[in-house]
Structures are given as structure tokens and as C-alpha cells.
N, CA, C and O atoms as a Tinker XYZ file with bonds, in Angstrom:
   288  protein
     1  N      6.769000    8.006000   -7.325000    73     2
     2  CA     5.705000    7.038000   -7.390000    64     1     3
     3  C      4.429000    7.642000   -6.828000    63     2     4     5
     4  O      4.458000    8.395000   -5.854000    81     3
     5  N      3.330000    7.307000   -7.444000    73     3     6
     6  CA     2.020000    7.814000   -7.036000    64     5     7
     7  C      1.148000    6.634000   -6.641000    63     6     8     9
     8  O      0.954000    5.711000   -7.433000    81     7
     9  N      0.619000    6.656000   -5.416000    73     7    10
    10  CA    -0.274000    5.606000   -4.942000    64     9    11
    11  C     -1.625000    5.763000   -5.618000    63    10    12    13
    12  O     -2.199000    6.852000   -5.625000    81    11
    13  N     -2.139000    4.664000   -6.192000    73    11    14
    14  CA    -3.425000    4.701000   -6.876000    64    13    15
    15  C     -4.532000    4.135000   -6.014000    63    14    16    17
    16  O     -5.445000    4.864000   -5.626000    81    15
    17  N     -4.470000    2.841000   -5.703000    73    15    18
    18  CA    -5.509000    2.218000   -4.893000    64    17    19
    19  C     -5.044000    0.849000   -4.408000    63    18    20    21
    20  O     -3.972000    0.371000   -4.780000    81    19
    21  N     -5.873000    0.231000   -3.573000    73    19    22
    22  CA    -5.613000   -1.093000   -3.027000    64    21    23
    23  C     -6.499000   -2.085000   -3.757000    63    22    24    25
    24  O     -7.664000   -1.801000   -4.036000    81    23
    25  N     -5.946000   -3.249000   -4.065000    73    23    26
    26  CA    -6.683000   -4.270000   -4.796000    64    25    27
    27  C     -6.380000   -5.629000   -4.167000    63    26    28    29
    28  O     -5.464000   -5.756000   -3.354000    81    27
    29  N     -7.157000   -6.639000   -4.550000    73    27    30
    30  CA    -6.926000   -8.002000   -4.096000    64    29    31
    31  C     -6.542000   -8.833000   -5.315000    63    30    32    33
    32  O     -7.261000   -8.867000   -6.314000    81    31
    33  N     -5.403000   -9.495000   -5.217000    73    31    34
    34  CA    -4.930000  -10.336000   -6.314000    64    33    35
    35  C     -4.455000  -11.658000   -5.729000    63    34    36    37
    36  O     -3.598000  -11.685000   -4.846000    81    35
    37  N     -5.012000  -12.741000   -6.222000    73    35    38
    38  CA    -4.690000  -14.087000   -5.724000    64    37    39
    39  C     -4.861000  -14.182000   -4.207000    63    38    40    41
    40  O     -4.019000  -14.735000   -3.500000    81    39
    41  N     -5.950000  -13.641000   -3.743000    73    39    42
    42  CA    -6.322000  -13.635000   -2.318000    64    41    43
    43  C     -5.295000  -12.927000   -1.434000    63    42    44    45
    44  O     -5.189000  -13.236000   -0.247000    81    43
    45  N     -4.545000  -11.992000   -1.992000    73    43    46
    46  CA    -3.607000  -11.165000   -1.242000    64    45    47
    47  C     -3.899000   -9.703000   -1.532000    63    46    48    49
    48  O     -4.298000   -9.341000   -2.639000    81    47
    49  N     -3.696000   -8.878000   -0.531000    73    47    50
    50  CA    -3.893000   -7.441000   -0.686000    64    49    51
    51  C     -2.644000   -6.842000   -1.323000    63    50    52    53
    52  O     -1.531000   -7.063000   -0.845000    81    51
    53  N     -2.828000   -6.093000   -2.390000    73    51    54
    54  CA    -1.722000   -5.410000   -3.053000    64    53    55
    55  C     -2.101000   -3.947000   -3.243000    63    54    56    57
    56  O     -3.278000   -3.603000   -3.346000    81    55
    57  N     -1.098000   -3.105000   -3.286000    73    55    58
    58  CA    -1.334000   -1.693000   -3.575000    64    57    59
    59  C     -0.750000   -1.398000   -4.953000    63    58    60    61
    60  O      0.303000   -1.921000   -5.317000    81    59
    61  N     -1.433000   -0.569000   -5.701000    73    59    62
    62  CA    -0.995000   -0.226000   -7.050000    64    61    63
    63  C     -0.396000    1.169000   -7.051000    63    62    64    65
    64  O     -0.974000    2.117000   -6.520000    81    63
    65  N      0.777000    1.270000   -7.662000    73    63    66
    66  CA     1.504000    2.529000   -7.771000    64    65    67
    67  C      1.781000    2.801000   -9.234000    63    66    68    69
    68  O      1.962000    1.876000  -10.027000    81    67
    69  N      1.813000    4.083000   -9.589000    73    67    70
    70  CA     2.187000    4.495000  -10.938000    64    69    71
    71  C      3.532000    5.209000  -10.849000    63    70    72    73
    72  O      3.692000    6.163000  -10.087000    81    71
    73  N      4.497000    4.734000  -11.637000    73    71    74
    74  CA     5.831000    5.334000  -11.623000    64    73    75
    75  C      5.862000    6.561000  -12.519000    63    74    76    77
    76  O      4.890000    6.876000  -13.205000    81    75
    77  N      6.980000    7.235000  -12.500000    73    75    78
    78  CA     7.143000    8.439000  -13.305000    64    77    79
    79  C      7.071000    8.195000  -14.801000    63    78    80    81
    80  O      6.653000    9.077000  -15.551000    81    79
    81  N      7.477000    6.996000  -15.255000    73    79    82
    82  CA     7.413000    6.701000  -16.683000    64    81    83
    83  C      6.153000    5.939000  -17.065000    63    82    84    85
    84  O      6.101000    5.356000  -18.148000    81    83
    85  N      5.135000    5.926000  -16.209000    73    83    86
    86  CA     3.835000    5.370000  -16.561000    64    85    87
    87  C      3.635000    3.901000  -16.258000    63    86    88    89
    88  O      2.570000    3.366000  -16.563000    81    87
    89  N      4.608000    3.226000  -15.673000    73    87    90
    90  CA     4.454000    1.821000  -15.327000    64    89    91
    91  C      3.544000    1.680000  -14.110000    63    90    92    93
    92  O      3.534000    2.539000  -13.229000    81    91
    93  N      2.788000    0.600000  -14.071000    73    91    94
    94  CA     1.945000    0.289000  -12.927000    64    93    95
    95  C      2.604000   -0.847000  -12.151000    63    94    96    97
    96  O      2.859000   -1.916000  -12.706000    81    95
    97  N      2.878000   -0.617000  -10.875000    73    95    98
    98  CA     3.502000   -1.622000  -10.019000    64    97    99
    99  C      2.490000   -2.129000   -9.001000    63    98   100   101
   100  O      1.736000   -1.345000   -8.425000    81    99
   101  N      2.474000   -3.438000   -8.781000    73    99   102
   102  CA     1.640000   -4.051000   -7.746000    64   101   103
   103  C      2.580000   -4.507000   -6.638000    63   102   104   105
   104  O      3.417000   -5.386000   -6.847000    81   103
   105  N      2.440000   -3.909000   -5.465000    73   103   106
   106  CA     3.320000   -4.218000   -4.345000    64   105   107
   107  C      2.535000   -4.805000   -3.192000    63   106   108   109
   108  O      1.453000   -4.324000   -2.854000    81   107
   109  N      3.090000   -5.855000   -2.584000    73   107   110
   110  CA     2.471000   -6.447000   -1.404000    64   109   111
   111  C      2.786000   -5.580000   -0.180000    63   110   112   113
   112  O      3.520000   -4.596000   -0.273000    81   111
   113  N      2.233000   -5.954000    0.934000    73   111   114
   114  CA     2.447000   -5.195000    2.169000    64   113   115
   115  C      3.926000   -5.162000    2.535000    63   114   116   117
   116  O      4.444000   -4.115000    2.923000    81   115
   117  N      4.611000   -6.297000    2.416000    73   115   118
   118  CA     6.035000   -6.358000    2.751000    64   117   119
   119  C      6.864000   -5.509000    1.790000    63   118   120   121
   120  O      7.811000   -4.839000    2.203000    81   119
   121  N      6.507000   -5.540000    0.519000    73   119   122
   122  CA     7.247000   -4.745000   -0.465000    64   121   123
   123  C      7.060000   -3.253000   -0.233000    63   122   124   125
   124  O      7.996000   -2.474000   -0.414000    81   123
   125  N      5.853000   -2.851000    0.167000    73   123   126
   126  CA     5.608000   -1.430000    0.452000    64   125   127
   127  C      6.430000   -0.995000    1.657000    63   126   128   129
   128  O      7.016000    0.088000    1.651000    81   127
   129  N      6.478000   -1.834000    2.692000    73   127   130
   130  CA     7.280000   -1.499000    3.869000    64   129   131
   131  C      8.760000   -1.402000    3.524000    63   130   132   133
   132  O      9.449000   -0.507000    4.013000    81   131
   133  N      9.262000   -2.317000    2.684000    73   131   134
   134  CA    10.665000   -2.264000    2.270000    64   133   135
   135  C     10.966000   -1.003000    1.456000    63   134   136   137
   136  O     11.997000   -0.363000    1.661000    81   135
   137  N     10.076000   -0.650000    0.541000    73   135   138
   138  CA    10.265000    0.562000   -0.261000    64   137   139
   139  C     10.244000    1.811000    0.618000    63   138   140   141
   140  O     10.997000    2.757000    0.387000    81   139
   141  N      9.373000    1.804000    1.627000    73   139   142
   142  CA     9.316000    2.960000    2.526000    64   141   143
   143  C     10.634000    3.111000    3.280000    63   142   144   145
   144  O     11.141000    4.223000    3.430000    81   143
   145  N     11.193000    1.989000    3.756000    73   143   146
   146  CA    12.474000    2.038000    4.459000    64   145   147
   147  C     13.578000    2.581000    3.553000    63   146   148   149
   148  O     14.423000    3.362000    3.992000    81   147
   149  N     13.564000    2.165000    2.294000    73   147   150
   150  CA    14.574000    2.633000    1.345000    64   149   151
   151  C     14.448000    4.139000    1.117000    63   150   152   153
   152  O     15.456000    4.843000    1.068000    81   151
   153  N     13.214000    4.637000    0.976000    73   151   154
   154  CA    13.018000    6.055000    0.710000    64   153   155
   155  C     13.243000    6.922000    1.951000    63   154   156   157
   156  O     13.520000    8.116000    1.832000    81   155
   157  N     13.123000    6.324000    3.139000    73   155   158
   158  CA    13.479000    7.063000    4.357000    64   157   159
   159  C     14.970000    7.354000    4.346000    63   158   160   161
   160  O     15.391000    8.455000    4.699000    81   159
   161  N     15.777000    6.366000    3.939000    73   159   162
   162  CA    17.219000    6.579000    3.857000    64   161   163
   163  C     17.581000    7.604000    2.792000    63   162   164   165
   164  O     18.567000    8.327000    2.932000    81   163
   165  N     16.777000    7.670000    1.714000    73   163   166
   166  CA    17.029000    8.618000    0.639000    64   165   167
   167  C     16.428000    9.999000    0.908000    63   166   168   169
   168  O     16.659000   10.937000    0.146000    81   167
   169  N     15.658000   10.121000    1.991000    73   167   170
   170  CA    14.981000   11.368000    2.372000    64   169   171
   171  C     14.028000   11.856000    1.279000    63   170   172   173
   172  O     13.952000   13.055000    1.013000    81   171
   173  N     13.320000   10.954000    0.661000    73   171   174
   174  CA    12.328000   11.278000   -0.361000    64   173   175
   175  C     10.957000   11.387000    0.318000    63   174   176   177
   176  O     10.209000   10.413000    0.398000    81   175
   177  N     10.646000   12.597000    0.803000    73   175   178
   178  CA     9.464000   12.786000    1.634000    64   177   179
   179  C      8.151000   12.615000    0.883000    63   178   180   181
   180  O      7.165000   12.171000    1.472000    81   179
   181  N      8.115000   12.952000   -0.387000    73   179   182
   182  CA     6.878000   12.764000   -1.144000    64   181   183
   183  C      6.583000   11.279000   -1.340000    63   182   184   185
   184  O      5.426000   10.866000   -1.274000    81   183
   185  N      7.617000   10.475000   -1.579000    73   183   186
   186  CA     7.426000    9.035000   -1.725000    64   185   187
   187  C      7.030000    8.403000   -0.397000    63   186   188   189
   188  O      6.211000    7.485000   -0.367000    81   187
   189  N      7.601000    8.882000    0.692000    73   187   190
   190  CA     7.256000    8.358000    2.017000    64   189   191
   191  C      5.780000    8.611000    2.308000    63   190   192   193
   192  O      5.107000    7.745000    2.868000    81   191
   193  N      5.271000    9.771000    1.940000    73   191   194
   194  CA     3.860000   10.088000    2.153000    64   193   195
   195  C      2.964000    9.159000    1.332000    63   194   196   197
   196  O      1.913000    8.731000    1.809000    81   195
   197  N      3.371000    8.845000    0.107000    73   195   198
   198  CA     2.595000    7.924000   -0.727000    64   197   199
   199  C      2.578000    6.522000   -0.124000    63   198   200   201
   200  O      1.539000    5.863000   -0.115000    81   199
   201  N      3.723000    6.065000    0.379000    73   199   202
   202  CA     3.789000    4.746000    1.004000    64   201   203
   203  C      2.980000    4.710000    2.293000    63   202   204   205
   204  O      2.352000    3.696000    2.596000    81   203
   205  N      2.985000    5.805000    3.062000    73   203   206
   206  CA     2.155000    5.872000    4.263000    64   205   207
   207  C      0.675000    5.769000    3.913000    63   206   208   209
   208  O     -0.081000    5.086000    4.603000    81   207
   209  N      0.260000    6.446000    2.842000    73   207   210
   210  CA    -1.131000    6.353000    2.392000    64   209   211
   211  C     -1.484000    4.923000    2.013000    63   210   212   213
   212  O     -2.563000    4.435000    2.348000    81   211
   213  N     -0.579000    4.257000    1.318000    73   211   214
   214  CA    -0.819000    2.872000    0.899000    64   213   215
   215  C     -0.902000    1.939000    2.107000    63   214   216   217
   216  O     -1.780000    1.079000    2.172000    81   215
   217  N      0.011000    2.112000    3.059000    73   215   218
   218  CA    -0.014000    1.269000    4.250000    64   217   219
   219  C     -1.277000    1.496000    5.059000    63   218   220   221
   220  O     -1.854000    0.553000    5.602000    81   219
   221  N     -1.705000    2.746000    5.139000    73   219   222
   222  CA    -2.940000    3.060000    5.853000    64   221   223
   223  C     -4.131000    2.415000    5.166000    63   222   224   225
   224  O     -4.996000    1.847000    5.834000    81   223
   225  N     -4.189000    2.492000    3.853000    73   223   226
   226  CA    -5.306000    1.901000    3.110000    64   225   227
   227  C     -5.296000    0.377000    3.206000    63   226   228   229
   228  O     -6.352000   -0.247000    3.313000    81   227
   229  N     -4.118000   -0.216000    3.169000    73   227   230
   230  CA    -4.018000   -1.667000    3.274000    64   229   231
   231  C     -4.388000   -2.136000    4.679000    63   230   232   233
   232  O     -5.033000   -3.172000    4.841000    81   231
   233  N     -3.987000   -1.388000    5.672000    73   231   234
   234  CA    -4.335000   -1.741000    7.049000    64   233   235
   235  C     -5.810000   -1.587000    7.317000    63   234   236   237
   236  O     -6.401000   -2.391000    8.039000    81   235
   237  N     -6.417000   -0.557000    6.741000    73   235   238
   238  CA    -7.836000   -0.321000    6.926000    64   237   239
   239  C     -8.642000   -1.451000    6.297000    63   238   240   241
   240  O     -9.665000   -1.868000    6.841000    81   239
   241  N     -8.185000   -1.938000    5.163000    73   239   242
   242  CA    -8.887000   -3.032000    4.492000    64   241   243
   243  C     -8.865000   -4.286000    5.358000    63   242   244   245
   244  O     -9.858000   -5.011000    5.418000    81   243
   245  N     -7.746000   -4.550000    6.028000    73   243   246
   246  CA    -7.630000   -5.733000    6.869000    64   245   247
   247  C     -8.368000   -5.558000    8.198000    63   246   248   249
   248  O     -8.854000   -6.539000    8.761000    81   247
   249  N     -8.459000   -4.335000    8.705000    73   247   250
   250  CA    -9.066000   -4.087000   10.003000    64   249   251
   251  C    -10.583000   -4.196000    9.981000    63   250   252   253
   252  O    -11.182000   -4.673000   10.945000    81   251
   253  N    -11.208000   -3.765000    8.904000    73   251   254
   254  CA   -12.662000   -3.762000    8.838000    64   253   255
   255  C    -13.191000   -5.183000    8.770000    63   254   256   257
   256  O    -12.760000   -5.988000    7.945000    81   255
   257  N    -14.146000   -5.479000    9.666000    73   255   258
   258  CA   -14.747000   -6.800000    9.678000    64   257   259
   259  C    -16.101000   -6.741000    8.986000    63   258   260   261
   260  O    -16.764000   -5.704000    9.002000    81   259
   261  N    -16.508000   -7.830000    8.390000    73   259   262
   262  CA   -17.844000   -7.870000    7.802000    64   261   263
   263  C    -18.907000   -7.676000    8.877000    63   262   264   265
   264  O    -18.683000   -8.008000   10.041000    81   263
   265  N    -20.037000   -7.150000    8.500000    73   263   266
   266  CA   -21.087000   -6.830000    9.472000    64   265   267
   267  C    -21.598000   -8.072000   10.186000    63   266   268   269
   268  O    -22.088000   -7.964000   11.309000    81   267
   269  N    -21.499000   -9.265000    9.565000    73   267   270
   270  CA   -22.032000  -10.459000   10.209000    64   269   271
   271  C    -21.090000  -11.049000   11.239000    63   270   272   273
   272  O    -21.438000  -12.016000   11.916000    81   271
   273  N    -19.896000  -10.476000   11.365000    73   271   274
   274  CA   -18.940000  -10.941000   12.387000    64   273   275
   275  C    -18.821000   -9.910000   13.512000    63   274   276   277
   276  O    -17.730000   -9.683000   14.034000    81   275
   277  N    -19.912000   -9.303000   13.875000    73   275   278
   278  CA   -19.861000   -8.233000   14.874000    64   277   279
   279  C    -19.540000   -8.732000   16.269000    63   278   280   281
   280  O    -19.113000   -7.935000   17.105000    81   279
   281  N    -19.722000  -10.001000   16.560000    73   279   282
   282  CA   -19.482000  -10.532000   17.894000    64   281   283
   283  C    -18.020000  -10.919000   18.126000    63   282   284   285
   284  O    -17.630000  -11.196000   19.260000    81   283
   285  N    -17.220000  -10.942000   17.081000    73   283   286
   286  CA   -15.799000  -11.345000   17.229000    64   285   287
   287  C    -14.949000  -10.130000   17.504000    63   286   288
   288  O    -13.733000  -10.249000   17.660000    81   287
């Protein structure tokens, strides 16, 4: 699986992945964490790196605050 980018769908953050046969998957934060756990057991290090990138991008999107909320 190849991590593409993070998107917002129905007011939820999803990450988009492209599979080996060209399918595009939209995974929520919980689904990405579950897939990462599964690939840790399978020792698929390239997939784990892709899931880490997705989790980092999803976390960064949630962490950044709008400039007008600087006092919170």
C-alpha cells in the first residue's frame, strides 16, 4: 500500500492509500491504526512506514490550530 494524502470526508479526517492493484482506499484514523498493528505482526516494514506517514499527517492536521485561535 502506498500513502497518498490526507483528506476530509463527511467532517472526518481520512487518509487515502493506493493498493498494488490500483484501488484507492479511504481509511479513518482507527482503521489506519488497526492496519498498522496487523502489519507489525506480519513484519511488513514498508507498509508500517506508510502507515506511520499517514498517522503523522493525520495528527499534524488535527494539531494545527487556526491563526485566530492563538489564545487557546
